[in-house]
C-alpha positions as CSV (number, residue, x, y, z in Angstrom):
1,M,0.0,-0.2,0.0
2,K,1.5,3.3,-1.2
3,S,2.1,5.9,1.7
4,L,-0.5,9.0,1.3
5,R,1.8,12.3,1.0
6,L,-0.1,15.7,1.3
7,P,1.7,18.8,-0.4
8,S,4.0,20.7,1.9
9,L,1.6,23.4,1.5
10,F,-1.2,21.5,3.0
11,F,0.9,21.6,6.5
12,A,1.7,24.8,6.2
13,A,-2.0,26.0,5.6
14,L,-2.7,24.1,8.8
15,A,0.2,25.5,10.7
16,V,-1.1,29.2,9.8
17,T,-4.7,28.2,10.7
18,A,-3.5,27.0,14.2
19,T,-1.1,30.1,14.6
20,A,-4.3,32.2,13.8
21,F,-6.5,30.3,16.5
22,A,-4.1,30.4,18.8
23,E,-3.4,34.0,18.5
24,K,-7.4,34.8,18.6
25,R,-8.0,37.4,21.3
26,P,-11.0,36.8,23.2
27,N,-14.3,38.0,22.8
28,V,-16.0,40.2,25.4
29,V,-19.4,40.1,26.2
30,L,-20.2,43.1,29.0
31,I,-24.1,42.7,30.2
32,M,-25.7,45.6,32.5
33,A,-29.3,45.0,33.5
34,D,-31.1,47.9,34.6
35,D,-32.4,48.8,38.3
36,M,-31.5,44.9,39.5
37,G,-29.8,45.4,42.4
38,F,-27.5,42.8,44.6
39,E,-30.3,41.0,46.0
40,C,-32.2,40.0,42.9
41,V,-30.1,37.0,41.9
42,G,-30.5,34.0,43.6
43,A,-26.6,32.9,43.8
44,N,-26.3,36.3,45.8
45,G,-28.9,35.0,48.4
46,G,-31.9,36.4,46.6
47,E,-34.8,34.2,47.6
48,E,-37.8,35.7,45.4
49,Y,-36.9,35.6,42.0
50,D,-35.9,33.0,39.5
51,T,-32.4,33.2,38.0
52,P,-30.8,29.9,37.1
53,R,-29.0,31.3,34.2
54,L,-26.9,33.6,36.0
55,D,-26.7,31.3,39.1
56,Q,-25.1,28.7,36.9
57,L,-22.5,31.6,35.4
58,A,-21.9,32.3,39.3
59,A,-21.4,28.5,39.8
60,T,-19.0,28.2,37.1
61,G,-17.4,31.6,37.2
62,I,-16.5,34.3,40.0
63,R,-19.0,36.1,42.0
64,F,-18.1,39.1,43.4
65,E,-19.9,40.5,46.6
66,H,-18.4,44.2,46.6
67,C,-19.0,45.7,43.3
68,H,-20.5,49.1,43.6
69,S,-22.1,51.2,40.6
70,Q,-23.5,54.7,40.9
71,P,-27.0,55.0,42.2
72,I,-28.5,55.8,39.0
73,C,-28.6,55.1,35.1
74,T,-27.0,57.7,33.7
75,P,-23.9,58.4,36.1
76,S,-23.2,54.7,35.8
77,R,-23.4,54.5,32.2
78,V,-21.0,57.3,31.8
79,Q,-18.5,55.6,34.5
80,I,-18.5,52.2,32.9
81,M,-17.9,53.2,29.4
82,T,-15.1,55.9,30.3
83,G,-13.3,54.2,33.3
84,V,-13.1,57.7,34.8
85,Y,-15.0,58.9,38.3
86,N,-18.2,61.1,37.4
87,N,-16.4,64.1,39.1
88,R,-14.3,64.7,36.1
89,N,-16.3,63.9,33.3
90,Y,-19.9,64.1,34.4
91,V,-22.1,66.6,32.7
92,R,-25.9,66.0,33.8
93,F,-28.6,63.5,33.4
94,G,-29.3,62.0,29.8
95,V,-26.3,63.0,28.2
96,M,-22.5,62.0,27.6
97,D,-19.8,64.6,26.9
98,P,-19.2,64.0,23.4
99,E,-15.4,64.4,24.0
100,V,-14.9,61.3,26.1
101,K,-13.2,58.0,25.0
102,T,-15.1,54.8,25.8
103,F,-14.3,51.4,26.0
104,G,-15.9,51.2,22.5
105,H,-13.2,53.2,20.9
106,L,-10.5,51.3,22.8
107,F,-11.7,48.1,21.3
108,Q,-12.7,49.3,17.7
109,K,-9.1,50.9,17.4
110,A,-7.6,47.3,18.7
111,G,-9.7,45.6,15.6
112,Y,-12.3,44.2,17.0
113,K,-15.7,44.7,15.8
114,T,-17.9,46.5,18.3
115,V,-21.8,46.7,19.0
116,I,-24.1,48.3,21.6
117,A,-27.7,47.0,22.0
118,G,-30.5,48.0,24.8
119,K,-30.6,51.1,26.8
120,W,-28.9,54.4,25.5
121,Q,-29.8,57.4,27.2
122,L,-26.5,59.2,26.4
123,D,-27.9,61.8,24.0
124,G,-25.8,62.7,20.6
125,G,-28.3,61.6,17.9
126,F,-28.0,58.8,15.1
127,E,-24.4,59.4,15.1
128,G,-23.9,59.1,18.7
129,P,-23.5,55.3,19.4
130,N,-20.7,55.6,16.1
131,N,-19.0,58.6,17.7
132,F,-18.4,56.5,20.9
133,G,-16.9,53.6,19.0
134,F,-19.9,51.2,18.2
135,D,-19.9,50.0,14.7
136,E,-23.4,48.8,14.7
137,Y,-26.2,49.4,17.4
138,C,-29.7,48.7,18.4
139,L,-31.0,51.2,21.0
140,W,-34.2,52.5,22.6
141,Q,-34.2,56.0,23.7
142,L,-31.3,57.2,21.5
143,T,-33.6,60.4,19.5
144,R,-36.8,59.4,21.3
145,R,-38.5,57.6,23.9
146,P,-41.3,55.3,22.7
147,P,-42.4,52.5,24.6
148,R,-39.7,50.0,25.5
149,F,-41.4,47.0,26.1
150,P,-44.4,45.3,24.1
151,N,-44.3,46.6,20.5
152,P,-41.7,49.1,21.0
153,G,-39.8,51.6,19.0
154,F,-35.9,51.5,18.5
155,E,-33.3,53.1,16.6
156,I,-31.1,50.7,14.6
157,N,-28.0,51.7,13.0
158,G,-29.6,55.4,11.5
159,K,-32.9,54.6,11.2
160,E,-36.2,54.5,13.6
161,V,-37.7,51.1,13.5
162,D,-41.3,50.7,15.2
163,Y,-42.5,47.2,16.2
164,T,-46.4,46.9,16.1
165,M,-46.8,42.8,15.9
166,G,-46.6,41.8,19.4
167,E,-42.6,42.5,19.4
168,Y,-41.0,42.4,23.0
169,G,-38.3,45.1,23.3
170,P,-35.4,42.8,25.5
171,D,-36.1,40.3,22.5
172,I,-35.3,42.9,19.9
173,A,-32.1,43.9,21.5
174,S,-30.8,40.3,22.3
175,D,-31.9,38.7,18.9
176,Y,-29.8,41.9,17.5
177,L,-27.0,40.6,19.7
178,C,-27.3,37.0,18.8
179,D,-27.2,37.9,15.1
180,F,-24.4,40.3,15.0
181,M,-22.2,37.3,17.1
182,E,-23.2,35.3,14.0
183,R,-22.3,37.4,11.5
184,N,-19.0,38.1,13.3
185,K,-18.2,34.6,14.4
186,D,-15.0,34.7,12.6
187,E,-14.0,37.9,14.0
188,E,-12.8,39.3,17.6
189,F,-15.9,41.3,19.1
190,F,-17.0,43.3,22.1
191,V,-20.4,43.5,23.0
192,Y,-21.9,46.1,25.2
193,Y,-25.6,45.1,26.5
194,P,-27.0,47.4,28.5
195,M,-30.4,45.5,29.1
196,I,-34.0,47.5,29.1
197,P,-35.5,45.2,31.8
198,P,-36.0,45.3,34.6
199,H,-36.4,48.8,34.7
200,Y,-39.9,50.3,35.3
201,P,-42.9,50.3,34.4
202,F,-43.6,46.8,35.8
203,Q,-45.7,45.2,33.5
204,P,-46.1,41.7,31.8
205,T,-43.5,39.7,29.8
206,P,-44.4,37.5,27.1
207,D,-43.7,34.9,30.0
208,S,-46.5,36.3,32.3
209,K,-49.9,34.8,32.3
210,E,-51.5,38.5,31.5
211,W,-49.1,39.3,28.4
212,D,-51.0,41.0,25.7
213,P,-49.2,41.3,22.7
214,T,-51.5,44.2,21.2
215,E,-50.6,46.3,23.8
216,S,-48.7,49.4,22.8
217,R,-48.0,51.7,25.8
218,E,-46.2,52.1,29.0
219,Y,-48.4,51.2,32.5
220,K,-48.7,54.0,34.5
221,K,-47.6,53.7,38.3
222,S,-51.0,52.7,39.4
223,E,-51.3,49.8,37.3
224,W,-47.8,48.4,38.3
225,R,-47.5,45.2,40.0
226,D,-44.6,43.2,42.3
227,E,-45.1,39.9,40.6
228,W,-44.5,41.8,37.2
229,F,-41.2,42.9,38.3
230,A,-40.2,39.6,39.4
231,D,-41.3,38.1,35.9
232,M,-39.0,40.8,34.4
233,V,-36.2,39.9,36.7
234,T,-36.6,36.1,35.3
235,Y,-37.0,37.2,32.0
236,T,-33.6,39.3,32.3
237,D,-32.2,36.2,33.1
238,K,-33.8,34.2,30.1
239,V,-32.3,36.7,27.9
240,V,-28.8,36.3,29.1
241,G,-29.4,32.8,28.8
242,K,-30.4,33.3,25.3
243,V,-27.0,35.0,24.7
244,V,-24.9,32.2,26.6
245,D,-26.6,29.6,24.5
246,K,-25.9,31.4,21.1
247,L,-22.1,31.8,22.0
248,E,-22.2,27.9,22.7
249,E,-24.1,27.3,19.4
250,L,-21.2,29.3,17.4
251,G,-18.6,27.5,19.2
252,L,-17.3,30.8,20.9
253,R,-18.2,30.3,24.5
254,D,-14.9,28.9,25.8
255,N,-13.0,32.1,24.0
256,T,-15.3,34.7,25.3
257,L,-15.1,36.5,28.6
258,I,-19.0,37.4,29.9
259,I,-19.3,39.9,32.8
260,F,-22.7,40.5,34.1
261,T,-23.5,43.4,36.4
262,G,-26.3,46.1,37.2
263,D,-26.2,49.6,36.7
264,N,-27.7,50.6,40.4
265,G,-29.7,49.3,43.1
266,T,-33.6,48.4,42.7
267,Y,-36.2,50.3,42.7
268,A,-36.6,52.7,45.6
269,G,-38.9,50.8,48.2
270,M,-39.2,47.4,46.1
271,E,-39.2,44.7,48.9
272,T,-37.3,41.7,48.5
273,D,-37.0,38.6,50.5
274,F,-33.2,38.2,50.8
275,Q,-30.9,36.1,52.9
276,G,-33.5,35.2,55.5
277,G,-34.6,38.8,55.6
278,T,-36.3,41.8,53.8
279,Y,-33.8,43.8,51.9
280,V,-35.4,47.3,50.3
281,G,-34.6,48.7,46.8
282,G,-32.5,52.0,47.1
283,K,-32.0,53.5,43.6
284,G,-30.9,57.2,43.6
285,K,-29.3,56.9,47.1
286,T,-25.6,56.4,48.0
287,K,-26.5,54.0,50.7
288,D,-25.5,50.5,49.8
289,N,-29.1,49.5,48.7
290,G,-28.6,52.3,45.9
291,T,-25.0,51.2,44.7
292,H,-24.5,47.3,45.4
293,V,-25.0,45.5,42.7
294,P,-24.0,42.0,41.2
295,L,-21.0,41.1,39.5
296,I,-20.3,37.9,37.8
297,V,-17.7,37.1,35.6
298,N,-17.3,33.8,33.8
299,W,-14.5,32.8,30.9
300,P,-14.4,28.9,30.5
301,R,-11.0,27.5,31.5
302,N,-9.8,30.9,33.0
303,T,-12.0,31.8,35.8
304,P,-12.2,29.6,39.0
305,E,-15.3,28.1,39.2
306,G,-17.7,28.9,42.0
307,K,-15.4,31.4,43.7
308,V,-16.7,34.0,45.7
309,S,-14.9,37.0,45.7
310,Q,-14.6,40.0,48.4
311,S,-12.5,42.1,46.1
312,L,-13.9,45.6,45.7
313,V,-14.6,46.6,42.7
314,D,-16.4,49.9,41.3
315,F,-17.5,50.7,37.3
316,S,-14.2,52.5,36.6
317,D,-12.6,48.9,36.8
318,M,-14.8,47.4,34.2
319,L,-12.4,49.2,30.9
320,P,-8.8,48.7,32.1
321,T,-10.2,44.8,33.2
322,I,-11.5,44.3,30.0
323,A,-8.5,45.9,28.1
324,D,-6.4,44.0,29.8
325,V,-7.8,40.8,29.2
326,A,-7.8,41.3,25.7
327,G,-4.1,42.6,25.6
328,I,-4.9,46.1,24.5
329,E,-3.1,49.3,26.4
330,V,-5.4,51.8,27.7
331,P,-3.7,55.4,26.7
332,Q,-2.6,57.2,29.8
333,K,-3.8,60.5,28.4
334,W,-7.4,59.0,28.9
335,G,-6.9,59.5,32.6
336,V,-8.7,56.5,33.7
337,D,-9.0,55.9,37.1
338,G,-10.2,52.3,37.4
339,V,-8.0,49.5,38.6
340,S,-8.0,45.8,36.7
341,F,-8.9,43.0,38.0
342,A,-8.3,40.6,35.3
343,P,-5.6,38.9,37.2
344,E,-8.2,37.5,39.5
345,I,-10.5,36.5,36.5
346,K,-7.7,34.5,35.5
347,G,-7.5,32.8,38.8
348,G,-4.4,35.0,40.3
349,E,-3.9,37.7,43.0
350,A,-7.3,39.5,44.2
351,S,-8.0,43.1,43.0
352,P,-5.3,45.5,44.9
353,R,-8.0,47.7,45.4
354,E,-8.5,49.3,49.0
355,W,-11.2,51.6,48.5
356,I,-14.0,52.8,46.0
357,Y,-14.6,56.8,45.5
358,C,-18.0,58.0,44.5
359,W,-19.3,61.5,43.1
360,Y,-22.8,61.4,42.6
361,S,-25.1,64.0,41.1
362,R,-27.9,63.4,39.2
363,D,-28.0,66.9,37.4
364,G,-24.3,67.7,37.8
365,V,-24.2,70.2,40.7
366,R,-21.8,69.0,43.4
367,D,-23.0,68.0,46.9
368,K,-20.5,66.9,49.5
369,A,-22.9,65.0,51.1
370,K,-23.0,62.4,48.1
371,E,-19.2,62.3,47.7
372,L,-17.7,59.5,49.8
373,V,-14.9,56.9,49.9
374,R,-15.7,53.4,51.2
375,N,-14.0,49.8,51.5
376,Q,-16.3,47.1,52.7
377,H,-16.9,48.0,56.3
378,F,-16.8,51.8,56.5
379,K,-17.8,54.6,54.3
380,V,-16.4,58.2,55.1
381,Y,-18.9,61.3,53.2
382,G,-17.6,64.4,52.1
383,D,-19.8,66.3,54.8
384,G,-17.5,64.6,57.4
385,K,-20.0,61.6,58.4
386,I,-18.6,58.4,58.8
387,F,-20.5,54.7,58.7
388,N,-20.0,51.1,59.7
389,V,-22.0,49.9,57.1
390,V,-21.8,46.3,58.1
391,D,-23.2,46.9,61.4
392,D,-25.3,50.0,60.2
393,F,-26.6,49.3,56.6
394,K,-28.9,51.8,56.8
395,E,-26.5,54.5,57.7
396,E,-28.7,55.6,60.5
397,N,-26.1,56.2,63.4
398,P,-23.1,58.2,62.0
399,L,-19.4,57.3,63.9
400,K,-17.4,59.5,65.5
401,K,-13.6,59.2,64.9
402,S,-13.1,59.2,68.8
403,D,-15.2,56.3,68.6
404,L,-13.0,54.2,66.7
405,E,-10.3,52.0,68.0
406,G,-7.1,50.3,66.5
407,S,-7.4,49.0,62.7
408,D,-10.8,50.3,62.5
409,K,-9.4,53.7,63.4
410,E,-6.6,53.4,61.1
411,T,-8.7,52.1,58.3
412,V,-11.1,55.4,58.5
413,K,-8.0,57.6,58.5
414,M,-6.9,56.1,55.6
415,L,-10.5,56.4,53.6
416,S,-10.3,59.9,54.8
417,S,-7.1,61.1,53.7
418,V,-8.0,59.3,50.1
419,L,-11.5,61.6,50.2
420,K,-9.4,64.5,50.8
421,E,-7.4,64.1,48.0
422,H,-10.3,63.3,45.7
423,L,-12.5,66.7,47.2
424,A,-9.5,68.6,45.8
425,I,-9.6,67.0,42.6
426,T,-13.4,68.0,42.3
427,A,-12.7,71.4,43.4
428,E,-10.3,71.6,40.5
429,A,-12.6,69.6,37.8
430,D,-15.3,71.9,38.9
431,P,-15.1,75.0,36.7
432,V,-14.2,72.9,34.0
433,Q,-17.1,70.4,33.9
434,N,-19.4,73.6,34.9
435,A,-18.5,75.1,31.8
436,K,-19.1,71.9,29.6
437,R,-22.7,71.8,31.1
438,N,-23.0,75.3,30.2
439,N,-21.9,74.7,26.5
440,L,-23.8,71.7,25.7
441,S,-27.5,72.4,24.9
442,R,-29.7,71.1,27.7
443,G,-32.3,68.8,25.9
444,S,-30.9,68.4,22.6
445,N,-33.5,66.1,21.4
446,K,-36.9,64.8,22.5
447,A,-35.0,61.7,24.1
448,S,-33.1,63.7,26.4
449,K,-35.9,66.0,27.5
450,E,-37.9,63.1,28.1
451,A,-35.2,61.4,30.1
452,N,-35.0,64.0,32.3
453,K,-38.6,64.2,33.5
454,S,-39.4,60.6,33.6
455,E,-36.0,58.5,34.6
456,A,-36.4,59.2,38.6
457,P,-35.8,56.9,41.0
């Protein structure tokens, strides 16, 4: 029998293909639910909502117990996209400074295909998402503010698209992302998915028994039901599962980092059974129930399975972390404040963070009472108040420095020193930021005007 001799070019081609595969950088999928606090995920101790897909991601990845966002939508969106604390680049609610650099720019310049789908709320018109580094978009609340759930209105790559055949907004966005990943399965891609649910209005999902595919409005507050919020949390989990399943189908799961978080605490006053007690949502406040959000990171063969991390993480950390994972250098001139926790994602050392800083103002007016530095146990505010949030979760009993002893005293001293530095940075940045607020047209489109009056906590 003659031996089979394959042409040398065949083996050369195999070598090139193998090298290309080995050198392919990971895809990144960053998912951020809207108004879904830490207590809403079963893996975190939530007892009221069904979140099997998120629980599975946590069981096979890392679950972080100390991730903090900003208290409401726009501040969190600006910080997560830019990696910069709000005191240096936040303008006002419903707007992002068109001069800032985002993770979209970073990945796009590095050769990744980039997409954003879901909720925008950052102004800029049809060109806004492209100008912030996204090749494609499928968004709600870009140039207008139509219904977002049954029979919604979207902006898709420069066109207004209205749905009237019983479509559901979260399905429109997630289907677009799944299609994007399929079209770009042979490329490296960055997916940013700022989800639409479970933000109010609380109304039936397609899986609710009261679902009405002919409905075409957003329910008034008097019509909301808590059980529909629960349905929306479960549907959020379902849609995350859809994205994961698509990656599996395409054979991309092992080379894709998935990060799931939420943009702020749960709707203010929403009660949830949590870890044997009741957890009340605190969206819009700097207390922990306004900023404490889920963070689940899953990357097969990289993230340790079932790890529960006590590391501090805030939204400024997302940009340097995903850049680190992808091997992309962040320009120093961007002035990013975040700290990469990529080593921990890969099974290495925990994040070196010792503190988190927060500057919060819905409309861009500085308030020292909403400026703080904290760690896992203590918070020090710009107005001088100090709280032990482990013993005083509701922040009802401010401490005096004279009450502190030993390591607690040293910790608060460190946090106070860091806060002093940031107060000085804020004072220096204030005139610049105020000038930008005055120069940027207020309410430059219908969506921005509607957002300012309609997206309160």
